[in-house]
C-alpha positions, 0 to 999 in steps of 0.5 A: 600061559599060566593060570595066573593069566586067566580071568578070574571070571570067564563068562562064555555067553558074554564071549559069545555075544561079543564075538558074534556082534560083528556085522562082517560075521553076519554078512558071511553066515546069516544067510547060510544059517536056518531061522532057528539058529538065527533066532537063537543067536539073536536071543543071546545077543539081545539078552547080552545087550548087543541090540544093534548086533541082534538086529543086524543079524536078523535083518541080514538073515531076513533079506533072503529068507523065505519063512520071515514069519518065523522071526 
């Protein structure tokens, strides 16, 4: 890959949000993450306009969370 193949602007937060705006990933990981981690992920998704993805991560995590008051 040459440097001319790279985008002129690379937004790591946008790429992160795009990758994690995925229900299958949430299904596998949301229960394994702590509340603080899920809240941070949800905040990035919301800030980047991925509202459905943010909502899904939160709902998936809260399904088995015993500390729902933290969300």
